[in-house]
C-alpha positions in Angstrom: 75.1 102.8 59.1 78.4 104.4 60.1 79.9 104.1 63.7 81.9 106.9 65.0 83.9 105.4 67.7 85.9 107.5 70.2 88.4 105.6 72.6 89.5 107.5 75.7 92.5 106.5 77.8 91.7 108.2 81.3 94.0 108.5 84.2 92.2 106.8 87.3 92.5 110.0 89.3 90.1 111.6 87.2 88.0 108.7 86.2 85.0 109.5 88.4 84.7 113.1 87.2 85.3 112.0 83.6 82.4 109.4 83.5 80.1 112.0 85.2 80.9 114.6 82.9 80.7 112.4 79.8 77.3 111.2 80.7 75.9 114.7 81.9 77.6 117.0 79.6 79.7 115.8 76.7 77.8 112.9 75.3 74.3 114.8 75.3 76.2 117.8 73.7 77.4 115.6 70.7 74.1 113.9 70.5 72.2 117.4 70.4 73.8 118.0 67.0 71.1 115.9 65.7 73.6 114.1 63.5 73.6 110.6 65.3 70.7 108.4 65.6 72.0 106.6 68.8 74.9 106.3 71.3 76.7 103.8 73.6 79.2 104.4 76.3 81.5 101.6 77.6 84.2 100.9 79.9 86.9 98.4 78.5 87.2 95.6 80.9 90.6 94.4 79.9 92.9 97.5 80.3 96.6 96.5 80.4 97.4 99.4 82.7 96.2 99.8 86.3 96.8 103.6 86.4 94.3 104.2 83.6 90.9 103.1 82.3 89.7 102.8 78.8 86.3 104.1 77.7 84.6 103.8 74.4 81.9 106.2 73.2 80.0 105.0 70.2 77.8 107.4 68.0 75.7 105.8 65.1 75.1 107.9 62.0 72.9 107.2 59.0 75.8 107.8 56.5 79.2 109.4 56.0 77.5 112.8 55.0 76.2 113.1 58.5 79.9 112.4 60.0 81.3 115.2 57.5 78.8 117.5 58.8 79.6 116.8 62.3 83.4 117.2 61.7 82.9 120.5 59.9 80.4 122.1 62.3 80.9 120.7 65.6 83.9 118.5 66.1 86.5 121.1 66.6 84.9 122.9 69.5 83.7 119.7 71.3 87.1 118.1 71.1 88.6 121.4 72.6 86.1 121.2 75.6 87.4 117.7 76.6 91.2 119.0 76.1 90.6 122.1 78.0 89.1 120.2 80.9 91.3 117.1 81.1 94.6 117.8 79.2 96.8 114.9 79.1 94.8 112.8 81.7 92.3 111.9 79.0 93.6 111.1 75.5 91.5 110.1 72.7 91.6 108.3 69.4 88.8 108.1 67.0 87.8 105.4 64.2 85.0 105.2 61.8 83.5 101.8 61.0 81.1 100.9 58.5 78.1 98.3 59.1 78.3 95.4 56.6 
Protein backbone atom coordinates (compact mmCIF):
# COMPACT_ATOMS: atom_id res chain seq x y z
CA UNK A 1 0.00 0.00 0.00
CA UNK A 2 1.27 3.46 -0.93
CA UNK A 3 0.22 6.59 0.93
CA UNK A 4 0.15 9.81 -1.09
CA UNK A 5 0.12 12.63 1.46
CA UNK A 6 -0.53 16.28 0.63
CA UNK A 7 0.19 18.76 3.41
CA UNK A 8 -1.27 22.24 3.03
CA UNK A 9 -0.34 25.40 4.89
CA UNK A 10 -3.45 27.59 4.70
CA UNK A 11 -3.90 31.23 5.65
CA UNK A 12 -6.56 31.53 8.38
CA UNK A 13 -8.44 34.10 6.29
CA UNK A 14 -9.41 31.40 3.75
CA UNK A 15 -9.53 28.40 6.09
CA UNK A 16 -13.30 27.95 6.14
CA UNK A 17 -13.62 28.19 2.36
CA UNK A 18 -10.62 25.90 1.89
CA UNK A 19 -12.08 23.15 4.09
CA UNK A 20 -15.46 23.34 2.38
CA UNK A 21 -13.89 23.28 -1.10
CA UNK A 22 -11.62 20.37 -0.19
CA UNK A 23 -14.49 18.30 1.21
CA UNK A 24 -17.05 19.11 -1.49
CA UNK A 25 -14.90 19.49 -4.61
CA UNK A 26 -11.17 18.81 -4.59
CA UNK A 27 -10.95 15.57 -2.60
CA UNK A 28 -13.92 14.04 -4.47
CA UNK A 29 -12.27 14.97 -7.80
CA UNK A 30 -9.03 13.22 -6.84
CA UNK A 31 -10.87 10.19 -5.50
CA UNK A 32 -13.03 10.05 -8.66
CA UNK A 33 -9.92 9.21 -10.70
CA UNK A 34 -10.45 5.67 -9.45
CA UNK A 35 -6.77 5.27 -8.60
CA UNK A 36 -7.10 5.43 -4.83
CA UNK A 37 -8.74 2.99 -2.44
CA UNK A 38 -9.34 5.32 0.50
CA UNK A 39 -8.74 8.87 1.67
CA UNK A 40 -8.60 10.83 4.92
CA UNK A 41 -8.56 14.57 5.68
CA UNK A 42 -6.89 15.94 8.82
CA UNK A 43 -6.29 19.28 10.51
CA UNK A 44 -2.92 19.39 12.29
CA UNK A 45 -3.36 20.42 15.90
CA UNK A 46 0.15 21.64 16.62
CA UNK A 47 0.67 24.43 14.09
CA UNK A 48 3.60 26.66 15.12
CA UNK A 49 2.10 29.76 13.47
CA UNK A 50 -1.16 31.43 14.59
CA UNK A 51 -1.72 32.93 11.12
CA UNK A 52 -1.98 29.60 9.30
CA UNK A 53 -3.55 26.19 9.73
CA UNK A 54 -2.01 23.00 8.40
CA UNK A 55 -4.02 20.22 6.82
CA UNK A 56 -3.09 16.76 5.60
CA UNK A 57 -4.99 14.88 2.92
CA UNK A 58 -4.05 11.24 2.59
CA UNK A 59 -4.85 9.03 -0.37
CA UNK A 60 -4.13 5.31 -0.28
CA UNK A 61 -3.13 3.55 -3.52
CA UNK A 62 -2.73 -0.15 -4.10
CA UNK A 63 0.74 0.27 -5.66
CA UNK A 64 3.19 2.75 -7.16
CA UNK A 65 1.85 2.13 -10.66
CA UNK A 66 -1.45 3.75 -9.59
CA UNK A 67 0.50 6.78 -8.34
CA UNK A 68 2.45 7.01 -11.60
CA UNK A 69 -0.81 6.92 -13.53
CA UNK A 70 -2.32 9.62 -11.29
CA UNK A 71 0.73 11.84 -11.77
CA UNK A 72 0.69 11.36 -15.53
CA UNK A 73 -3.02 11.78 -16.17
CA UNK A 74 -4.53 13.96 -13.45
CA UNK A 75 -2.13 15.62 -11.01
CA UNK A 76 -1.15 18.68 -13.05
CA UNK A 77 -4.72 19.85 -13.72
CA UNK A 78 -5.87 19.21 -10.16
CA UNK A 79 -2.89 21.04 -8.68
CA UNK A 80 -3.55 23.95 -11.01
CA UNK A 81 -7.14 24.23 -9.69
CA UNK A 82 -5.86 24.69 -6.14
CA UNK A 83 -3.21 27.18 -7.22
CA UNK A 84 -5.69 29.17 -9.31
CA UNK A 85 -8.22 29.31 -6.49
CA UNK A 86 -5.93 30.13 -3.56
CA UNK A 87 -2.51 31.17 -4.87
CA UNK A 88 -0.01 31.73 -2.07
CA UNK A 89 -2.70 31.45 0.61
CA UNK A 90 -2.68 27.63 0.38
CA UNK A 91 0.75 26.11 -0.15
CA UNK A 92 1.22 22.37 -0.57
CA UNK A 93 3.96 19.80 -0.42
CA UNK A 94 3.60 16.12 -1.19
CA UNK A 95 5.14 12.97 0.24
CA UNK A 96 4.92 9.30 -0.67
CA UNK A 97 5.04 6.65 2.03
CA UNK A 98 5.06 2.89 1.76
CA UNK A 99 3.37 0.56 4.24
CA UNK A 100 5.87 -1.74 5.92
